[in-house]
N, C-alpha and C positions, 0 to 999 in steps of 0.2 A: 433665729440663732444662725446667722449666715456662716459664722466660723465653724459651726458643727455640722454643716451640710456635707453629705457625701455626694459630690457631683457625679453624674453619670458620664464617664468618659468612654465607656464601651458597653454597648448593648448587643454584642454579637452572641450567637448561640453558644452555650457552654454546657458542660456535663451536668449542671444543676438545673438547666432550663426546663427539662421535662420531669424533674423530680416531683414526687407527691409530698407535699407538706401536710402533715396531719397533727391534730391535737386530740388526745384521748382523755375521756373522763371516766374514771372507775369509782363507783360509790364506795367500794372496799378501800381503795387508796385514801379516800377523803376521811376515813375514820382511822387512818394509820399514821405512823411517824413519817411516811413517805407521801404525805398529802401534796407536797410540792410537785409530784409527778403529774398532778392535775392542773398545775399552775399555767401551763401553756394554753389549755382549753379555756380556763377561766379568764385569763388575760385577753384572749382573743375575743371572747364573747363581750367583755366590757368594752374593749376597743371598738368593735363593730357597732355596738349600741351608741357609743359616743359619736361615731361618724355618721351612722345611718339615720339617727333621730335628729331632725332639723332643729328641734328645740334645745337639744344638748350639744349639737354639732360644734366642733372646735372651729374657731375662726382662722382664716388664712389671709394675710394682708398683702401677699405678693400679687402682682398684676397678671402674671402669666406663667405657664409651665416652662416656656423657653427661658424666661428670666430667672425662675427658681432653679431649674436643673442645670442651665448653662452647658448643654452638651457640646463636646468637641467635634463629634461626628456631624458633618454637614447635612447628611440625609436626616438624622435625628432632629437636628435644629429646624430643618425645613418642615418636618412632620409636626413638631410641637407648635411652630408658628402657625401652620395651617389649622391645627386644633384650636389654638387660642382665638383665631380670627373667624373660623367658620363653624365651630361646633354648635349644634343645636340639640336640645334634650331629646327630641324624637329620633335622633340618629345615634343614641347612646350604644345600642347593641351593635350597630354597624361599626362604630369606632372601636368597640372592644374586640370585635372579631377580625378587624383589619390587621394584616401582617405589618406591625410597626413597633416602634419603641414604646408606644403608649401602654399597651397591655402588658408588655414585658416589665416595665418599671413598676406599674401598678401591682402586678402579681408578685414581683420580687419584694416590694414594700410590704404587702400583706403577708407574704410567707415569712419574712424576717422580723415582722412587727416593728418596722422602722416608722414610728409615728410621723416624724417630720416629712417622710416621703409619701405617706398615705394621705395626710391632711389636704394637700393640694388637689387631690382627686375626690374630696368629699362630695361635692355637688354631682360629679360624674357618677359616683357610686349610688347616690340617691336616685339619679335619673335611670340608672340601670335597673335598680330595684323596682321603680315605678313602671318602666316599660316591660320588664320581665313579668311583673304582676298582671299587667294587662294581657300579655300574650298567654300567661298561665291560664286565665279564665277561658280564652278561646281554645286553648289546647285541651282542657278538660272536657269541654263541650263536644269536641270532635272525636273523643275516644269511645270505642264501642265496648271495652272491657273495664272492670273496676281496677285492674292492676296492670302495670307494665314492668318490663325488666330492661335495664340499661347497663352499659358496660364501659369500662375504661382500662386500657393498657397503659402501664406507668412504671417509671423507675421509683424505687423507694429505698430509704436507708435501712440497713440491717437493724439499727437501733429501733426504728419505727416498727419493723416486723416483730421484734421482741415485745414491744409495748402492746401491739395488737394481740399477740399470742397470750400475754398475761392479763389481758383486759377483755376477754370474750364476754359478751352480753353487756359490756359497757357501751359508752357513747363515743362517737368519733365525729370530728368536724374537720373539713378540709379548709386549710387556711389560704384559699384563693378561690376564685370562681371555678366551678367544676364542670368541665366540658365532657359529656358522655355521648355514646353512640347506641342506637338500637340494634346495631349489627355486631353480634358477638365475634364473628369471624374476623372482621376488620380490627376490632379491639385486641383480639388474641394475636393477630399478625403484628400489630404495632408493638405489643409487649414482648414478642419473641424475635423481632426483626434484627435486633443488634444486641451484642452482649453489653452488660453494664460497663461503664468506662473505668471504674476502679473497684477495689474489693470492699469498699464501704457500702456499695449500692447493690441492689438486686432488682429483679423485675416482678411485677405483680399484675394480676387481672382482677379488677373490681367487678363483682356481679351484684347489682343493686336492685332490690325489689321496691317498687313504689306503689303504694295504695293511693289511688287518685282522689279518694274521699278524705284523706288526712289533711288537716289544717297544718300547713308548714310554710317555710320560706318559699318564695316562688321559684318555679322551674318551668321550662317550656321548650318546644321545638322552635328554634330561632331562624330556620332557613329563610323565612320570608323577609327577615330584616338583616340577615348576615351579609358580610362581605364575600362569603363563600357559600352561596345558596345551594350548591350541589351536595354539600355535606349533610349527613343524617345526624344532626347535633342537637342534643337536649342539654341545655345549659342550666345549671343549678346556681342559685344566688349564693354569694360568698357567705360562709357561716352556716350553711345548711348542715343539719345534724342527722347522723345515721346511727343505727344500732349495729354493733359487731356481732353477727350471728355465728360466724365461724371463719377460721383461717387455717389453711392447710397447704402443704407443698405437694405438687403433682410431679412425681419423679419422671413420668413419661415425657412431659414437655418442659421439665426443668423450670417450673414457674410456681410462684405463690398465688393462691386463689383466695380472695377474701369475699365472703358473702355478707352483704350489708342490707339493711332495711331502712328506708327513710322514716324518720321519727315524726310523730305528730307533736304539735306544740302542747298537747294535753297529755302526752306520755307521762306515766308516774315518775320515771327517773328524771325527766325534764323538770317536772314540778319540784322534785326533791332537790335537784341542782339549784333551781332558782331560790328555794327557801333557805338552803344551806349557805348560798352566796350572800343572801340578805343578812343572815345571822352572822356570817364571818365579817362582813363589812361593818356591822354594828353602827350604822349611821355615818360611816366615813364617806367622804366625797368619792364617787366612783372614779373620777378622772385622776385624783390623787392616788387612789389605790392601785392604778396601773403600775406605778413604780414598785409597789410591794411584790407584785407578781413577776416583774422583771427580776427582782432579787431571788424569788423562789426558783426561777428557771435559770439561775446562775448568770444572768446578763447584767452584771454589776455596772458596766459602763453605761448601758441604756437606762438603768434605774437612776444613776447619778445625773445623767443628762435630763431625764424627765423631771425629777424633783427640782433641779437647779433652774430649769426653764420656767417652771411654774412660779418660782420665787422671783427670778429676774424680770419676768414679764407681768407679774401680779395677776396671774390667771385665776386666782381664787381671792375671795374677799373676807372669809370668816377666820377668826383667830385660830379656831381648832384646826382648820385646813392648813394654815401656815405651820402650826405645831406639828401636824402629821408629816409635812414635807421635811422639816428639820429632823424629825425623828427618823424618817425614811433615809435621809442622807447619813445619819449616824449608823443605821443598820448596814448600809453599804460600807462605811468606814470600818465597821467591825469585821465584816467579811474580808476586807482587804488588810485587816490588822493595823489600821492607821488609828490607833486609840486616842491620840491627842485631838485629832479632828473629830472623832466620835464624841468625845467629852464636850468639845466646843459646840457641836450641833445639838446635842441633848440639852445643854444649858440654854441654847436659843429657843428650843421647843418649850422648856420650862418657863422661860420668860413670858411667852404667850399664854401659857396655862395659868400662871400665878398672877398675871396682871389683869386677868379677866375673871371677876368674881363668880361668874356663872360656870366657869371651868375648874374651879378650885377642887371640886370633887370628881372630876372626870377620871375615868379608869386609866387614861394615858399618863396621868401624873404619877401614879404608882409604878407603871411600867418604866417610865423614865428613870426613876430612882433605882429600880431593880436593875436596869441595864447599866447604869453608872456603877453599881456594885459589881456586876459581872466584869465590866471593863477593868476595874481596879484589881479584881482577882487575877485577870490575865496579865496584869502588870506586877503581880506578886505583892501588891500593896493591900494586905488583908485587913489591916485595922480600918483604913478608910472604906474598904469594901463593906465591912460589917456596919459601919455608920450609915451607909446608903441603903443597905438592906433593911435596917431598922426604920429608916425614913419611908421606905416602900411599904412596910407593914403599917406604919402609923397613918398613911394616906390612902390605904387600900379600902375599897368597899365592894370588892368583887371576889367571889370564891375562887374563880379560875385563876385570878392573879395570886391569891394566897398560895395555891398549890405551886405556882412558879417560884414565888419568893422563898418558900420553905425549901424547895428543891435547890435553889441557888445558894441558900444558907448552908445546906448540906455540902454543896460543892466546895465552898470556901473552907469549911471545917475539915473536909477530906484532904484538901491541899495543905492544911496546917497540921495534918496527922492527928486531929482531934476526932478519932473514929467513932467514939461513943456519941458525941454531939452530932456527927454527920448522920449516923443511923437515926437518932432521935428526930432530926429535922425531916428525914425521908418519911418516917412514920407519920409526922404531922402533915406532910404533903399528901400522903395517901388519904388522910381524913377528908381532904377538900376536893378529892377527885370523884367525879361522877361514877357510879357503879357500872355505867355502860361505856366509859372511856377505857376500853380494854387495852388499847395500845399504850396509852399514857401510864396506866397501872403497871403494865408489863415492863415498861422502861424504868419505872421506879424500882421494881424488883431487880432488874439488871444492875442498877446502880447500888442497890443493897448488896448484891453478890460481889461487886467489885470491892466494897468495904470489907466484907468477910475474907476475900482473897488477901487484902492488905494486912489483915490481922491473923493470917495463917489459919483461918477456920474454914478449910476447904469443904467440909461436910455441909456446913450451913450455907456456904456459897452455892454448892450444887443444888441444895433444896430450893433456894430462892430462884436460881436460874431455871429450874424445872417449873416453878410456879409462874415465872415470866412467860415461858413457852405455852403453858396452859391458857393463860389469858390471851396470848396472841392468837392461838388457834380457835378461840371462841368466835371470832368473826373474820379471820383471814385464812386463806388456803395455806397448806404447808409449803407452797412454793413462793410465798410472798417475801419480798426483801427485808421486811421488818424482822423476820426470823433470823436473818444473817447477823443481827446485832447480838442475839443470844448466843449463836454459835461462836462468834468472834470472842465474846466475853468468856465462854467456856474454854476456848482455845488458849486465851491468855492466862487463865487459871492454871491450865496444865503446863504452860510454859514457865510460870512462876514456880511450879513444883518440879521443874527440870524433866518433865515428861514430854520431850520434844515431838515424838511421833504422834502422841494423842493430840498435842497442840496442832500439829499440821493437819490431822484428820478433820478437826472442827473448823479450822480456818479455811480449809478447802471446801467444806460444806457451805460455809458462808459465801465464799467466792463463786461457787456454782450457782447459788440462788441469785446473786447479783448479775452474773452473766446472762441469765435467762429473763431478767425482768427490768434491768436498769440501762439507761443510755450510757455510752462508754465514757462520757465526761462527768458522770456522777461522782462526787467526792467519796462515796462509800468505797469505791474501788481503791482509792489511795490508802484508806485505812487497812483494808485487807492485804494489799501489797506490802505495806509497812509491817504488818504482823508477820507475814511470811519472811520478810527480811530479818526481823528480830529473831525469829526461830533459827534461821540459818546462821546468823551471827553467833548465837549461843552454841550451835553445833560446830562452829569453826569452819563452816563452808562459805568462804568469802566470795567465791564466784557466784553462787546462787543468791547470796545476800545482795551482792552488787546488782544482779539481774533484777531483783524485785525493787530495790531502791530506784533503779532507772525507770521501772514501770510506775512507781509512785510519782516521779518527776514528770513523766509523760502525761499522766492523768492531771496533775496539778496545773501544768502549763496550758491545759485546754480552757481553764476558767480563771486562772490567777496570773497576775503580772510576774515577770521573772524575778522581780525584787521583793515579792511578798515574803514576810518572815517565815511562813510555813515552807515555801519553796527553798528559802535559804537554809533551813534545817536539813532539807533533803540534800542540797549541795554539800553540806558539811558531812553528812553520812557517807555520801558517795566519795567525797574527797578523802575522808579518813580511811576508807577501804583501799582506795588506790595507794594511799601512803603506806598502809600496812603491807600491801603487795609489792611495794617499792616501784610502783608505776608513777614516778615522781612528776613526769610531764602532765599526765592526766590529772593527778591530784592538784597540781598547780592551776590548771584550768578552772577547777571548781572552787578552789580557795580564792582565786581572783574574782570569780562571780560573787562570792560572799562579800569581798571587799567593795566591789562596785555597788552592790545593793546597799550596804551600810553607808557608804559615802553619799548615795542618792537619797536615802531615807532619814538618816540620823544627823544630828548636829555634830560638828567637829568637837572633839574632846569626849564624845560618848565612848563608853567602855567597849561596846561592840566593835567599834572601828579599831581600837587598840588590839582587841583579840584577833581581828582579821589580819592586821599587820603582823602580829606575832606568829600566827599559824603559817603565813607565807615565809616569814623569816626562818622559823624552825625547819620548814621543809627545805629551804635553800641550804641550811646547815647540813641536813642529812645528805643533800646532793653534793656537799663540799663546795658549794658556790658561795665563797665568802663575800664577794662584792655585792651580790644580790641580797644576801642575808643582812649585810651591814646596812644597805639602803633601807630595808623594811624595818629593821630595828631602830634606826634613827628616826624614821617616820613615826614609829610607835612611840618613841620617847618624846618627840615634838607634840604628838597628840596628848600624851599624858601631862606634859608640862603646861598645857593650857589651863589646867585647874589645880596643879600640884606644885609645891615647892621643890627645889632641887634635892633637898635632903629627905624628902618623903620616903619612908621606909618601904612602901609598896614598889619602889623603883629599883630595889636591889637586884632583882633578876635581870632587868634591862641593862643596868650599868655593868654587871658582871659579864653578860653575854657580849656587849659591845666591846668591853675591855679585852676579852679573850679573842674576839675576831681581829681587833687591831694588832694584838700580840702575834697571832698566827700570820698576819699579813706583814709583820715586822715594821709596823708603823708605831714605834715604841712611844713617841711623845703623846700621841692620842690615847694609846692604851693606858699610859700613866694618868692622864686626865680622868679617865673613867674609873680607874681603880681608886683614885683619890675621892671621887664622888661617892663611890661605893663605901669607902672608909667613913666619909662624913655621915652617911646614913646610919651606919652601925654605931658611931660615936654619939649620935643624937638620941639613941634609943636606950631606955633604962628597963631592966638591968642590962649591963653590957654583956654581949655575947663574945667572950674572950677568945673562944676557939675560932669563930669566924673572923675576928679582927686579926688574930695571929696569921690566919691563912692569907688575908689580904696583905699584911706586912711581907710575908714570904713572896707573894706575887710581885709586889712593888720592888722588893730586893732583887728578884730575878731580872726585872727590866733594867735596873741600874747596872747590874752585872753585865748584861748584854751591851749596855751603852758604855761600859768600861768606866763608870762612875763608882769607883771602888769605895770611896768614903761613904757615899749615900747607901751603897749596898750594905756595908758594915753597919751603918746606923739602923736600917730597917730590920736587919737580922738581930741586932741587939735589942731593938724594941720588942721583937717577938719573944726573945729569951728572957727579958727582964719583967715581962708581964706576970 
């Protein structure tokens, strides 16, 4: 996919060059609603297996690194050409340790999971593994003790520190080759030699205990083969896994210190991870599944590229794999709220499933129908949604899917205000949930609580919220972000009861849990910030509401496009507050963003485009900017007339506003045209609204009076009086 390549134009050192990229796996998280927090770890292990195992290895058809990356820098081009022409497998470690663009691009590709940039290095990575494995055996033979300790001073993001703190005793994998030293003093000096370049980063010292008898990925002292033989370097193979024993902050040296232990491949948690991954994949092609994990870690563009590349290049052969690719694309579409594309891709997946008789009972079939139902719910097309949910039920042969389908049916009935049916379906969903799926059960009780809030049964709501919390605490610590869902739900219950201070108390509790355990781009933050904003709107504190809506927007733009519908909703909230505060110029900025988004995403004639034109037009009227207001109202009218007749009654507000603007601008002939159109609308509607018609006659009469057409003035005043 040449057009999708990110060519390396600059490989100079930057503030991220010495960053530690980590992936953490917490067994607790894997049983929670935040299992996506483990997504990076799982994604990385699958990706490495695809690259490292020659039987599974992804093919790469380019002739050379220089041809693929096409660097602008002359030195980089020279190095790549030298690598292409002179590289030999026995020099793998030498090339990796050499100060050049080779290791920088490789580690950057590994750190960012850019598959296209890692694939060209597949044979190089396998050579490194082979050579490191050989050195590992020699290294073990030379050691006089069963254990060694190695160190690394490193920059690390504050998000990663939070993840390490909340996942102690979990597993951690470095997402690049890990270079360590046996000299603690040197590592400490490196960690403290310079301050972090920005406030998102901090420094850390890794202290790693290694049991030499553990079976693990290879590591070794590489000075014999290194380009820098004087360094005391122990290099660990990419993907090596460690246990997080402890992490703490040393106030004396202003440094985080993480104590890790190299894990054996036979470690119980490693075995649990492998078995849970196998269960989660459920026979799905591992290469295809990489896209699913890109979605989990909010890298929607990479997920879309991955699935599309598989389809475009026919990298899979089985119908089920093609179906999963189209289903994956639909998942990306849903995250981006591009529902028409999602429907199209699910229908393509269904075609593969239905045209292959061996797949007619596959669990993906039911999921496709269920997801179509959810999409139509999001489009407020509830009747069609119910039809697809019923199809999902009729094609289902999996209890886990039944729980999801009944939960989705509850959601559609909740949105239709059929609260009794919504509760009934949640109770059915509970019946098909495993007794040990505590987080899923807890979430079902949270949804029940929301229904009771909607029916003004706050006592019952409180009871089920407490029950949800009890289930969460059966397997999660009280600091886990899942519990923030209960706190936010309770906060919104108090907001519904106009108990704003109690609402703030619980939303703040939710927010604090998120701050301590989630990366700053996690969408849960947007939910809490929006809840804060809603409380302050109800309190009439526009400044604080504005502050939190801006925080919502900041969070959304970390993972969503500026034109995403959820982002547009936030623009609208911010714009409306500025409008209420009479900050018209600021309001105009956000209303124009809304218009730009709708014009980019929606077909002309769509109601959302008309609404955007009207919002800007009304704002201009408040600013007394008649020319601008007229421009946007005429655009609004043109958009509406693409699908409506001139006398359509829904156009009365538009005609009246345009007529009034022309009247104020003293463009009387144009004002007269639009008052007459307004009159046509009223005369076409039965029964006649005589009061409104008389008002229009009066307005037309005033125009003729100003034009000194006294006969016409008299005529329209008589029409008014004779009705």
